[in-house]
C-alpha positions as a Markdown table, in Angstrom:
| # | Residue | x | y | z |
|---|---|---|---|---|
| 1 | Met | -9.5 | 20.7 | 2.6 |
| 2 | Lys | -8.4 | 17.4 | 4.2 |
| 3 | Arg | -7.1 | 14.8 | 1.9 |
| 4 | Ala | -8.2 | 11.2 | 1.8 |
| 5 | Leu | -7.3 | 7.8 | 0.3 |
| 6 | Gly | -9.9 | 5.5 | -1.1 |
| 7 | Val | -10.4 | 2.1 | -2.6 |
| 8 | Ser | -13.0 | 0.7 | -5.1 |
| 9 | Val | -15.0 | -2.5 | -4.7 |
| 10 | Tyr | -17.3 | -4.2 | -7.3 |
| 11 | Pro | -19.7 | -6.4 | -5.3 |
| 12 | Asp | -21.3 | -7.7 | -8.6 |
| 13 | His | -17.9 | -9.1 | -9.7 |
| 14 | Ser | -16.4 | -10.2 | -6.3 |
| 15 | Asp | -17.0 | -12.2 | -3.1 |
| 16 | Ile | -18.4 | -10.2 | -0.2 |
| 17 | Asn | -15.9 | -11.9 | 2.3 |
| 18 | Gln | -12.9 | -10.9 | 0.2 |
| 19 | Asp | -14.4 | -7.4 | -0.1 |
| 20 | Lys | -14.6 | -7.2 | 3.7 |
| 21 | Ala | -11.1 | -8.4 | 4.2 |
| 22 | Tyr | -9.9 | -5.8 | 1.6 |
| 23 | Leu | -11.7 | -3.0 | 3.3 |
| 24 | Lys | -10.4 | -4.1 | 6.7 |
| 25 | Lys | -6.8 | -3.9 | 5.5 |
| 26 | Ala | -7.4 | -0.6 | 3.8 |
| 27 | Ser | -8.9 | 0.8 | 6.9 |
| 28 | Glu | -5.8 | -0.3 | 8.9 |
| 29 | Cys | -3.7 | 1.7 | 6.4 |
| 30 | Gly | -5.7 | 4.9 | 6.8 |
| 31 | Phe | -8.1 | 4.7 | 3.9 |
| 32 | Thr | -11.5 | 6.3 | 4.5 |
| 33 | Arg | -13.3 | 6.5 | 1.2 |
| 34 | Ile | -15.0 | 3.8 | -1.0 |
| 35 | Phe | -16.1 | 3.9 | -4.6 |
| 36 | Met | -18.7 | 1.1 | -4.9 |
| 37 | Ser | -20.1 | 0.1 | -8.2 |
| 38 | Met | -23.6 | -1.3 | -8.8 |
| 39 | Leu | -23.5 | -2.8 | -12.2 |
| 40 | Glu | -26.3 | -5.3 | -12.6 |
| 41 | Val | -29.5 | -6.7 | -11.0 |
| 42 | Thr | -29.4 | -10.5 | -11.4 |
| 43 | Asp | -31.2 | -11.8 | -8.3 |
| 44 | Gly | -33.9 | -9.1 | -7.8 |
| 45 | Lys | -34.1 | -5.9 | -5.9 |
| 46 | Glu | -34.2 | -7.4 | -2.4 |
| 47 | Ala | -31.1 | -9.5 | -3.0 |
| 48 | Val | -29.3 | -6.3 | -4.3 |
| 49 | Gln | -30.4 | -4.3 | -1.3 |
| 50 | Lys | -29.3 | -7.0 | 1.1 |
| 51 | Lys | -25.8 | -7.5 | -0.5 |
| 52 | Phe | -24.9 | -3.7 | -0.7 |
| 53 | Lys | -26.5 | -2.8 | 2.7 |
| 54 | Glu | -24.4 | -5.5 | 4.4 |
| 55 | Leu | -21.2 | -4.4 | 2.8 |
| 56 | Ile | -21.8 | -0.6 | 3.2 |
| 57 | Ser | -22.8 | -1.2 | 6.9 |
| 58 | Tyr | -19.5 | -3.1 | 7.4 |
| 59 | Ala | -17.6 | -0.3 | 5.7 |
| 60 | Lys | -19.3 | 2.3 | 7.8 |
| 61 | Asn | -18.3 | 0.6 | 11.0 |
| 62 | Leu | -14.6 | 0.8 | 9.8 |
| 63 | Gly | -15.0 | 4.5 | 9.3 |
| 64 | Phe | -15.5 | 4.6 | 5.5 |
| 65 | Glu | -17.5 | 7.0 | 3.5 |
| 66 | Thr | -19.2 | 5.1 | 0.6 |
| 67 | Ile | -20.0 | 6.7 | -2.8 |
| 68 | Leu | -22.3 | 4.5 | -4.9 |
| 69 | Asp | -22.0 | 4.5 | -8.6 |
| 70 | Val | -25.1 | 3.1 | -10.2 |
| 71 | Val | -25.2 | 2.3 | -13.9 |
| 72 | Pro | -28.2 | 4.3 | -15.3 |
| 73 | Ser | -29.9 | 1.2 | -16.7 |
| 74 | Ile | -30.3 | -0.2 | -13.2 |
| 75 | Phe | -32.7 | 2.6 | -12.2 |
| 76 | Asp | -35.4 | 1.1 | -14.4 |
| 77 | Glu | -34.7 | -2.5 | -13.2 |
| 78 | Leu | -34.9 | -1.4 | -9.5 |
| 79 | Glu | -37.8 | 0.9 | -10.2 |
| 80 | Ile | -36.0 | 3.8 | -8.6 |
| 81 | Ser | -35.3 | 7.4 | -9.7 |
| 82 | Tyr | -33.1 | 10.3 | -8.9 |
| 83 | Asp | -36.1 | 12.2 | -7.7 |
| 84 | Asp | -36.3 | 10.1 | -4.5 |
| 85 | Leu | -33.0 | 8.9 | -2.9 |
| 86 | Thr | -34.7 | 6.8 | -0.3 |
| 87 | Phe | -33.3 | 3.6 | -1.8 |
| 88 | Phe | -29.7 | 4.9 | -1.5 |
| 89 | Ser | -30.2 | 6.3 | 2.0 |
| 90 | Glu | -31.6 | 2.9 | 3.2 |
| 91 | Leu | -28.5 | 1.2 | 1.8 |
| 92 | Gly | -26.4 | 3.5 | 4.0 |
| 93 | Ala | -24.7 | 5.2 | 1.0 |
| 94 | Asp | -23.0 | 8.6 | 1.8 |
| 95 | Gly | -23.2 | 9.7 | -1.7 |
| 96 | Ile | -24.2 | 8.8 | -5.3 |
| 97 | Arg | -22.4 | 9.4 | -8.5 |
| 98 | Leu | -24.4 | 11.0 | -11.3 |
| 99 | Asp | -23.6 | 9.4 | -14.6 |
| 100 | Thr | -26.5 | 11.3 | -16.2 |
| 101 | Gly | -26.5 | 15.0 | -16.6 |
| 102 | Phe | -29.7 | 17.0 | -16.1 |
| 103 | Asp | -30.5 | 20.7 | -16.4 |
| 104 | Gly | -28.5 | 22.1 | -13.5 |
| 105 | Asn | -31.5 | 23.0 | -11.5 |
| 106 | Lys | -32.2 | 19.3 | -10.8 |
| 107 | Glu | -28.7 | 18.6 | -9.7 |
| 108 | Ala | -28.9 | 21.6 | -7.4 |
| 109 | Met | -32.2 | 20.4 | -5.9 |
| 110 | Leu | -30.7 | 16.9 | -5.3 |
| 111 | Thr | -28.0 | 18.4 | -3.1 |
| 112 | Phe | -30.8 | 19.4 | -0.7 |
| 113 | Asn | -32.2 | 15.9 | -0.4 |
| 114 | Pro | -33.5 | 15.2 | 3.1 |
| 115 | Phe | -31.1 | 12.3 | 3.7 |
| 116 | Gly | -27.9 | 14.2 | 3.3 |
| 117 | Val | -26.7 | 12.0 | 0.5 |
| 118 | Ala | -23.9 | 13.8 | -1.4 |
| 119 | Ile | -24.2 | 14.2 | -5.1 |
| 120 | Glu | -21.0 | 13.4 | -7.0 |
| 121 | Leu | -20.5 | 14.9 | -10.5 |
| 122 | Asn | -18.2 | 13.6 | -13.3 |
| 123 | Met | -15.2 | 16.0 | -13.5 |
| 124 | Ser | -13.7 | 14.6 | -16.7 |
| 125 | Asn | -15.4 | 17.1 | -19.1 |
| 126 | Asp | -14.1 | 20.6 | -19.8 |
| 127 | Val | -17.5 | 22.2 | -20.0 |
| 128 | Ala | -19.6 | 24.6 | -17.8 |
| 129 | Tyr | -21.6 | 21.8 | -16.2 |
| 130 | Leu | -20.6 | 22.8 | -12.7 |
| 131 | Asp | -21.1 | 26.4 | -13.3 |
| 132 | Asn | -24.6 | 25.9 | -14.4 |
| 133 | Ile | -25.5 | 23.8 | -11.3 |
| 134 | Leu | -24.0 | 26.5 | -9.0 |
| 135 | Thr | -26.1 | 29.2 | -10.6 |
| 136 | Tyr | -29.1 | 27.4 | -9.1 |
| 137 | Glu | -27.6 | 27.7 | -5.6 |
| 138 | Ala | -26.6 | 24.1 | -5.0 |
| 139 | Asn | -25.8 | 23.0 | -1.5 |
| 140 | Arg | -22.0 | 23.1 | -1.9 |
| 141 | Pro | -21.0 | 20.8 | 1.0 |
| 142 | Phe | -23.0 | 18.1 | -0.5 |
| 143 | Leu | -21.6 | 18.5 | -4.0 |
| 144 | Tyr | -18.6 | 16.5 | -4.9 |
| 145 | Gly | -16.5 | 16.1 | -8.1 |
| 146 | Cys | -14.7 | 12.9 | -9.2 |
| 147 | His | -12.9 | 12.1 | -12.5 |
| 148 | Asn | -13.6 | 9.0 | -14.5 |
| 149 | Phe | -11.3 | 6.0 | -14.8 |
| 150 | Tyr | -10.3 | 4.4 | -18.1 |
| 151 | Pro | -10.0 | 0.6 | -18.4 |
| 152 | Gln | -8.6 | 0.6 | -21.9 |
| 153 | Ala | -4.9 | 1.4 | -22.4 |
| 154 | Gly | -4.4 | 4.6 | -24.3 |
| 155 | Thr | -7.8 | 6.1 | -23.4 |
| 156 | Ala | -7.3 | 8.0 | -20.1 |
| 157 | Leu | -6.9 | 11.7 | -19.9 |
| 158 | Pro | -3.7 | 13.7 | -20.8 |
| 159 | Tyr | -2.5 | 15.9 | -18.1 |
| 160 | Asp | -3.3 | 19.3 | -19.6 |
| 161 | Phe | -6.9 | 18.4 | -20.2 |
| 162 | Phe | -7.1 | 16.9 | -16.7 |
| 163 | Glu | -5.8 | 20.1 | -15.3 |
| 164 | Lys | -8.4 | 22.3 | -17.0 |
| 165 | Cys | -11.2 | 20.1 | -15.9 |
| 166 | Ser | -10.0 | 20.0 | -12.3 |
| 167 | Ile | -9.5 | 23.7 | -12.0 |
| 168 | Arg | -13.2 | 24.2 | -12.8 |
| 169 | Phe | -14.1 | 22.4 | -9.6 |
| 170 | Lys | -11.2 | 23.4 | -7.4 |
| 171 | Lys | -11.6 | 27.1 | -7.9 |
| 172 | Glu | -15.3 | 26.8 | -6.6 |
| 173 | Gly | -14.1 | 25.0 | -3.5 |
| 174 | Ile | -15.7 | 21.7 | -4.5 |
| 175 | Arg | -14.2 | 18.5 | -3.1 |
| 176 | Thr | -12.4 | 16.6 | -5.8 |
| 177 | Ala | -11.3 | 13.1 | -6.5 |
| 178 | Ala | -9.4 | 11.1 | -9.1 |
| 179 | Phe | -8.4 | 7.5 | -9.6 |
| 180 | Ile | -5.0 | 5.7 | -9.6 |
| 181 | Ser | -4.4 | 2.1 | -10.8 |
| 182 | Ser | -3.1 | -0.8 | -8.7 |
| 183 | Gln | -0.4 | -2.7 | -10.7 |
| 184 | Val | -1.9 | -6.1 | -9.5 |
| 185 | Gly | -5.6 | -5.5 | -9.2 |
| 186 | Glu | -7.7 | -7.4 | -11.8 |
| 187 | Ile | -11.3 | -6.5 | -10.8 |
| 188 | Gly | -13.0 | -3.6 | -12.5 |
| 189 | Pro | -16.4 | -2.8 | -13.9 |
| 190 | Trp | -15.9 | -4.2 | -17.4 |
| 191 | Asp | -14.3 | -7.2 | -19.2 |
| 192 | Val | -11.4 | -5.0 | -20.3 |
| 193 | Asn | -9.1 | -4.0 | -17.5 |
| 194 | Asp | -5.8 | -2.6 | -18.5 |
| 195 | Gly | -5.7 | -0.8 | -15.1 |
| 196 | Leu | -8.1 | 2.0 | -14.0 |
| 197 | Pro | -6.4 | 5.3 | -13.8 |
| 198 | Thr | -7.7 | 8.8 | -14.6 |
| 199 | Leu | -4.4 | 9.9 | -16.2 |
| 200 | Glu | -2.9 | 7.9 | -19.0 |
| 201 | Met | 0.6 | 8.8 | -17.8 |
| 202 | His | -0.1 | 6.9 | -14.6 |
| 203 | Arg | -1.1 | 3.6 | -16.0 |
| 204 | Gln | 2.2 | 1.8 | -15.6 |
| 205 | Leu | 3.6 | 3.7 | -12.7 |
| 206 | Pro | 3.8 | 2.6 | -9.0 |
| 207 | Val | 0.7 | 3.6 | -7.0 |
| 208 | Thr | 2.8 | 5.9 | -4.7 |
| 209 | Val | 4.1 | 7.9 | -7.7 |
| 210 | Gln | 0.6 | 8.2 | -9.0 |
| 211 | Ala | -0.8 | 9.4 | -5.7 |
| 212 | Lys | 2.1 | 11.8 | -5.1 |
| 213 | His | 1.5 | 13.3 | -8.5 |
| 214 | Leu | -2.2 | 13.9 | -8.0 |
| 215 | Phe | -1.6 | 15.4 | -4.5 |
| 216 | Ala | 1.3 | 17.5 | -5.8 |
| 217 | Thr | -1.1 | 19.2 | -8.3 |
| 218 | Asn | -3.1 | 20.7 | -5.4 |
| 219 | Leu | -6.2 | 20.0 | -7.6 |
| 220 | Ile | -7.2 | 16.7 | -6.1 |
| 221 | Asp | -8.4 | 16.1 | -2.5 |
| 222 | Asp | -9.2 | 12.3 | -2.6 |
| 223 | Val | -7.1 | 9.7 | -4.4 |
| 224 | Val | -8.9 | 6.4 | -5.0 |
| 225 | Ile | -7.5 | 3.1 | -6.3 |
| 226 | Gly | -9.8 | 2.3 | -9.2 |
| 227 | Asn | -9.2 | -1.4 | -9.6 |
| 228 | Ala | -9.4 | -4.2 | -7.0 |
| 229 | Tyr | -7.6 | -5.7 | -5.2 |
| 230 | Ala | -4.6 | -3.6 | -4.5 |
| 231 | Ser | -1.8 | -5.6 | -2.8 |
| 232 | Asn | -1.1 | -5.3 | 0.9 |
| 233 | Glu | 2.2 | -3.6 | -0.1 |
| 234 | Glu | 0.5 | -1.0 | -2.2 |
| 235 | Leu | -2.0 | -0.3 | 0.6 |
| 236 | Glu | 0.6 | 0.0 | 3.2 |
| 237 | Ala | 2.9 | 2.3 | 1.0 |
| 238 | Leu | 0.0 | 4.6 | 0.2 |
| 239 | Gly | -0.9 | 4.7 | 3.9 |
| 240 | Gln | 2.5 | 5.9 | 4.8 |
| 241 | Leu | 2.5 | 8.5 | 2.0 |
| 242 | Asn | 2.6 | 12.3 | 3.0 |
| 243 | Arg | -0.6 | 13.7 | 1.4 |
| 244 | Tyr | 0.2 | 17.3 | 2.2 |
| 245 | Gln | 3.7 | 17.8 | 0.8 |
| 246 | Thr | 5.8 | 16.2 | -1.8 |
| 247 | Glu | 8.4 | 13.7 | -0.6 |
| 248 | Leu | 11.0 | 13.0 | -3.2 |
| 249 | Thr | 12.7 | 9.6 | -3.2 |
| 250 | Ile | 16.5 | 9.8 | -3.5 |
| 251 | Val | 19.2 | 7.4 | -4.2 |
| 252 | Phe | 22.4 | 8.6 | -2.5 |
| 253 | Glu | 25.9 | 8.4 | -4.1 |
| 254 | Glu | 28.4 | 6.1 | -2.3 |
| 255 | Ala | 30.6 | 9.0 | -1.3 |
| 256 | Thr | 27.8 | 11.1 | 0.2 |
| 257 | Ser | 28.8 | 12.0 | 3.8 |
| 258 | Glu | 26.6 | 11.6 | 6.8 |
| 259 | Ile | 26.3 | 15.4 | 7.1 |
| 260 | Glu | 25.2 | 15.6 | 3.5 |
| 261 | Lys | 22.6 | 12.9 | 4.1 |
| 262 | Glu | 21.4 | 14.7 | 7.2 |
| 263 | Ile | 21.1 | 17.9 | 5.3 |
| 264 | Val | 18.9 | 16.1 | 2.7 |
| 265 | Ile | 16.8 | 13.8 | 4.9 |
| 266 | Lys | 16.5 | 15.5 | 8.3 |
| 267 | Asn | 15.4 | 18.9 | 7.2 |
| 268 | Gln | 12.2 | 20.6 | 6.0 |
| 269 | His | 13.0 | 22.1 | 2.6 |
| 270 | Phe | 11.2 | 24.9 | 0.7 |
| 271 | Arg | 11.9 | 26.4 | -2.6 |
| 272 | Arg | 13.3 | 29.9 | -2.4 |
| 273 | Gly | 10.8 | 32.5 | -3.3 |
| 274 | Asp | 12.9 | 34.3 | -5.9 |
| 275 | Ile | 13.2 | 31.3 | -8.1 |
| 276 | Thr | 15.8 | 30.4 | -10.8 |
| 277 | Gln | 15.2 | 28.3 | -13.8 |
| 278 | Gln | 18.3 | 26.2 | -13.4 |
| 279 | Met | 17.6 | 24.6 | -10.0 |
| 280 | Ile | 15.3 | 24.4 | -7.0 |
| 281 | Arg | 17.2 | 26.1 | -4.1 |
| 282 | Ser | 16.7 | 25.2 | -0.4 |
| 283 | Thr | 18.8 | 27.9 | 1.2 |
| 284 | Glu | 18.0 | 27.7 | 5.0 |
| 285 | Val | 20.2 | 24.5 | 5.4 |
| 286 | Arg | 23.4 | 26.4 | 4.5 |
| 287 | Lys | 22.8 | 28.7 | 7.5 |
| 288 | Lys | 22.2 | 25.7 | 9.9 |
| 289 | Tyr | 25.3 | 23.8 | 8.7 |
| 290 | Lys | 27.6 | 26.7 | 7.9 |
| 291 | Asn | 30.2 | 25.4 | 10.3 |
| 292 | Glu | 30.3 | 21.9 | 8.9 |
| 293 | Ala | 33.1 | 21.0 | 6.6 |
| 294 | Asn | 32.1 | 19.5 | 3.2 |
| 295 | Pro | 35.0 | 18.2 | 1.1 |
| 296 | Pro | 34.5 | 17.9 | -2.6 |
| 297 | His | 33.3 | 14.6 | -4.2 |
| 298 | Asp | 31.3 | 13.7 | -7.3 |
| 299 | Asn | 31.7 | 17.3 | -8.5 |
| 300 | Gln | 33.2 | 17.0 | -12.0 |
| 301 | Ala | 30.5 | 15.5 | -14.2 |
| 302 | Met | 27.7 | 17.4 | -16.0 |
| 303 | Leu | 24.7 | 17.7 | -13.6 |
| 304 | Gln | 21.4 | 16.5 | -15.0 |
| 305 | Pro | 17.7 | 17.3 | -14.1 |
| 306 | Gly | 16.8 | 15.3 | -11.0 |
| 307 | Asp | 20.3 | 15.4 | -9.5 |
| 308 | Val | 20.5 | 16.6 | -5.8 |
| 309 | Val | 23.6 | 18.6 | -5.0 |
| 310 | Val | 25.0 | 20.2 | -1.9 |
| 311 | Gly | 27.5 | 23.1 | -2.0 |
| 312 | Asn | 31.1 | 22.0 | -1.0 |
| 313 | Asp | 33.9 | 23.8 | 0.8 |
| 314 | Ala | 34.9 | 25.7 | -2.3 |
| 315 | Phe | 31.5 | 27.4 | -2.5 |
| 316 | Gly | 32.0 | 30.1 | 0.1 |
| 317 | Lys | 28.7 | 31.3 | 1.7 |
| 318 | Tyr | 26.8 | 28.8 | -0.4 |
| 319 | Lys | 28.5 | 25.8 | 1.3 |
| 320 | Asn | 25.9 | 23.2 | 2.3 |
| 321 | Glu | 23.1 | 24.8 | 0.3 |
| 322 | Leu | 20.9 | 22.1 | -1.2 |
| 323 | Gln | 19.7 | 22.3 | -4.8 |
| 324 | Val | 17.7 | 20.1 | -7.1 |
| 325 | Val | 19.0 | 20.4 | -10.7 |
| 326 | Leu | 16.4 | 21.4 | -13.3 |
| 327 | Glu | 18.7 | 22.2 | -16.2 |
| 328 | Pro | 22.0 | 20.5 | -17.2 |
| 329 | His | 25.1 | 22.4 | -16.0 |
| 330 | Gln | 28.5 | 21.8 | -14.5 |
| 331 | Asp | 29.9 | 23.3 | -11.3 |
| 332 | Ser | 32.7 | 21.8 | -9.3 |
| 333 | Arg | 31.6 | 23.7 | -6.2 |
| 334 | Lys | 28.6 | 21.3 | -6.0 |
| 335 | Asn | 28.7 | 17.8 | -4.8 |
| 336 | Arg | 26.3 | 15.4 | -6.4 |
| 337 | Val | 24.9 | 13.7 | -3.4 |
| 338 | Gly | 22.2 | 11.7 | -5.0 |
| 339 | Arg | 19.5 | 11.5 | -7.7 |
| 340 | Ile | 15.7 | 11.5 | -7.5 |
| 341 | Ile | 14.3 | 8.2 | -9.0 |
| 342 | Glu | 13.2 | 8.6 | -12.6 |
| 343 | Glu | 9.5 | 8.0 | -12.0 |
| 344 | Glu | 9.3 | 11.0 | -9.6 |
| 345 | Leu | 10.9 | 13.6 | -11.9 |
| 346 | Val | 7.5 | 14.6 | -13.0 |
| 347 | Leu | 6.9 | 16.0 | -9.5 |
| 348 | Leu | 9.5 | 18.7 | -9.8 |
| 349 | Glu | 7.4 | 21.0 | -11.9 |
| 350 | Phe | 5.0 | 21.3 | -9.0 |
| 351 | Ile | 7.6 | 22.7 | -6.6 |
| 352 | Lys | 6.8 | 26.3 | -7.0 |
| 353 | Pro | 8.1 | 29.4 | -5.1 |
| 354 | Trp | 7.8 | 28.6 | -1.4 |
| 355 | Thr | 6.6 | 25.1 | -1.9 |
| 356 | Lys | 7.5 | 22.8 | 1.0 |
| 357 | Phe | 9.2 | 19.5 | 0.2 |
| 358 | Arg | 11.1 | 16.7 | 1.8 |
| 359 | Phe | 13.2 | 13.7 | 0.8 |
| 360 | Ile | 13.1 | 10.0 | 1.7 |
| 361 | Glu | 15.8 | 7.5 | 1.0 |
| 362 | Lys | 15.0 | 4.6 | -1.3 |
């Protein structure tokens, strides 16, 4: 399934012109999805319709798909219901998020609505909610899953629970999404905004590391920035991110040669299929560079997890093999050429047998 990047906007808490400028920049950076929150009705139904229709129309012209999140209390205020999605279709919404669970049959019926409005389910519960809906033969292409975000520090999901919840959707081929948090965005749905991630471990991390992690799990198709507004630098960095394979950020040692840098940066790596616990081995490069000399350097210290090494001239047939250290060990036949930045060490556990990966220099 193709992977996408998304942003969130909160028209009830923001200026529409600022929202438009933000969406334009995000579009230029390759973002194609919007989480749009409808939180309150202060000026009447017509004013709400006008504001949201204008913004959604603008977004659609930029190529965005808009998922509308409507607080359940608003349904009564707007005199609308889940039984008739005309209101959302007229706004131009591509999908709506269900914050209220029904009996499974109703959700399945909603996926056959005549407007083609997608139905997005909450993924952040490890229960058989999706299974129940699918037993009623839901229209799967119009059924999405998206995790919650968590404004209060300390309340977002732990990874193991997130994984279990996500597997329930991924194994059924349902499109999935989760939230990451801008480190500068201050707008969210509520008055507490300690960031808006799905995973607690992401709350203080750079957006690129958060996104790399979610994509590396192979459980999430769409990564959405939960809070607004992300900085231009964050949008640009995410736009340049490889969504389909992990790119590890490395800081080189001063003594690292140009050949070693070429081995690391210029090659497509994959983890050897017959794995070892001590390191990730990329062995094809040793064949390509077998005739290149590689004098020893930085080869005496104890190697630590996250170190990147290349076999030196003393390593025989393993000369110029690249390895990423997973367990501490010492071997003078390996040159320590650099180290993966600390924030990205969490990505190493997702490099499985045959997993493709690359490096980028910090």
